[in-house]
N, C-alpha and C positions, 0 to 999 in steps of 0.2 A: 882452876882446873880446867884442862883442856878437854875437848869433846871425847877423844879415844879415851882418856882416864875415867871420865864419867861413865862411858858406856862400859868400860872394863869392869868398873866398880858395880854398876848395876847387874851385869851378867854374873858377878861373883856372888852378889846377894840373892839372885834367882837361883843359882846352883846350890848355895848353903841350904836355902828355904827347901828346895826339892830333895837334898839329902837328909834333911831333917824329917821331911814327910815320909821318905822311905824308911828310915829308922823308926818312926812312930808306928808306921803300918806294920813292919815286921814285928815289933814289940807286942802290938795287939793281936796279930793274926798268926805270928809264927812265919818262918821262911820256908817256902816250898822250892826246892830246886827244880823240880818238874815244871811248875808253873813259871819259874823265872826262864828256863829255857824255851818253854813253849806256851806263853800266857794266852788264856782264852781271850777271844774278842771282848773288848771292853774292861779287861782286867786292870787292875792298879799297875801292875809290873808293865804292861803294854804301854800305858800312858807315860809311865816314869821313863821307861828307855827311850820313847820318842822325844819327850821333853828335854832329857839330858843329852841326846845326841844334837838337837838343834842349839843348845846352849854351847856344847863343846865344839861345834862347828863354826859358831860365831866366834868363840874366844880363839880358837887356833883352826883356821880353815885347812881343809885337806890340800896336801901339796899338788900342785899341778906340773907334771913332768912335760918337758919339750922333747919332741923327737927330731 
């Protein structure tokens, strides 16, 4: 397995684990749209969004347009 495939697999595993923690959190605490849109500092949703964005940016970096 080449390094790119290994890194991609590791990121996929992290993303799945993060999604499972999101599911578990909402099963235990219920989903609050208000907290999802504007999470208080240190809230689970704040950390989840940050971690998910980092993983997504590594898996599919934002496009860079040339002018």
